[in-house]
C-alpha positions in Angstrom: 87.3 135.8 88.5 84.3 135.0 86.4 80.9 134.7 88.1 78.9 131.7 87.0 75.2 131.1 87.2 74.0 128.4 89.7 73.4 124.9 88.4 72.3 121.8 90.4 74.5 119.7 88.2 77.5 121.9 88.7 77.0 122.0 92.4 76.7 118.1 92.4 80.0 117.9 90.5 81.6 120.4 93.0 80.3 118.4 96.0 81.5 115.1 94.5 85.0 116.6 94.0 85.0 118.1 97.5 84.4 114.7 99.1 86.9 112.9 96.8 90.6 113.0 97.3 91.5 110.6 94.5 91.8 113.2 91.7 89.1 111.7 89.5 89.0 111.9 85.7 86.0 113.4 83.9 84.7 109.9 83.1 84.9 109.0 86.8 83.0 112.2 87.8 80.4 111.4 85.1 79.8 107.9 86.4 79.3 109.2 89.9 77.1 112.2 89.0 75.0 110.0 86.7 73.5 108.2 89.7 72.0 111.5 90.9 71.3 112.9 87.4 70.6 110.0 85.1 70.1 112.2 82.0 73.4 114.2 82.4 75.7 114.0 79.4 79.4 113.5 79.5 79.7 116.8 77.6 77.9 118.6 80.4 80.3 117.1 82.9 83.3 118.2 80.8 82.0 121.7 80.3 81.3 122.1 84.0 84.7 120.7 85.1 86.4 123.2 82.6 84.3 126.1 83.9 85.0 125.3 87.5 88.7 125.0 86.6 88.7 128.4 84.7 87.0 130.0 87.7 89.7 128.7 90.1 87.2 126.5 92.1 89.1 123.3 91.2 92.4 122.4 89.6 92.7 120.6 86.3 95.7 118.3 86.3 97.2 117.4 83.0 100.2 115.5 84.1 100.0 112.3 82.0 99.4 111.4 78.4 96.0 110.0 79.6 93.0 111.9 80.7 93.0 115.0 82.8 92.4 114.6 86.5 90.6 117.1 88.8 91.5 118.3 92.3 89.2 120.2 94.6 92.1 121.3 96.8 93.4 124.5 95.3 95.9 125.2 98.1 99.6 125.0 97.5 100.6 121.3 97.4 102.6 119.0 95.2 101.5 115.8 93.4 102.9 112.3 92.8 101.8 110.6 89.6 102.2 106.8 89.2 103.6 105.9 85.8 101.9 102.4 85.9 98.3 103.2 86.9 98.2 106.9 86.3 96.8 107.7 89.8 97.5 111.1 91.2 98.4 111.5 94.9 98.6 114.7 97.0 101.9 115.5 98.7 100.9 118.4 100.9 103.6 118.1 103.6 106.6 119.2 101.6 105.5 122.4 99.9 108.4 124.9 99.7 107.1 128.4 99.4 110.7 129.7 99.5 111.3 128.0 96.1 109.6 131.0 94.4 112.1 133.4 96.0 115.1 131.3 95.3 114.1 130.5 91.7 113.2 134.2 91.2 116.9 135.1 91.5 117.5 133.4 88.2 114.1 134.0 86.5 113.6 136.4 83.6 110.6 137.9 85.4 108.7 137.8 88.7 107.7 134.3 90.0 104.4 134.2 92.0 103.7 130.5 92.1 105.0 127.1 91.0 103.9 123.5 90.4 106.0 120.5 91.2 105.1 116.9 90.1 106.9 113.8 91.1 106.7 110.7 88.9 107.3 107.1 89.9 105.5 103.9 90.8 102.9 103.9 93.6 103.0 101.4 96.5 100.0 99.5 95.1 101.6 99.0 91.7 104.9 98.1 93.3 103.1 95.4 95.4 101.4 94.0 92.3 104.8 93.8 90.6 106.2 91.9 93.5 103.3 89.5 93.5 103.8 88.9 89.7 107.5 88.4 90.2 106.9 85.8 92.9 104.3 83.9 90.9 101.3 84.7 93.1 
């Protein structure tokens, strides 16, 4: 892993992500960090998010046609992506480490990890759809 020089802005980005389980986009991180660093640029936020991702400190989630999302939790877990609102949810309780071994029997090489993403409609969007259908 690459060693990176200390930066107050980067540490603020890391701290924001650590305390945020909503998988924010770079724009959402920018809006939050700007309160602490009013002169920070969106480009600086993007560069730091990409650097933290390259170093393995965070995960960059590119699951939708929309913007990337960022996850502080780098442990093995799956995600659910809402097709309506684009929100990304953690699904930690169902991780299947044995999947690597089972898939490895058919793989053209050695499997050491995997990612699994579920797509659907989240409860909030389903509830909004029910309200629209009932005329509320």
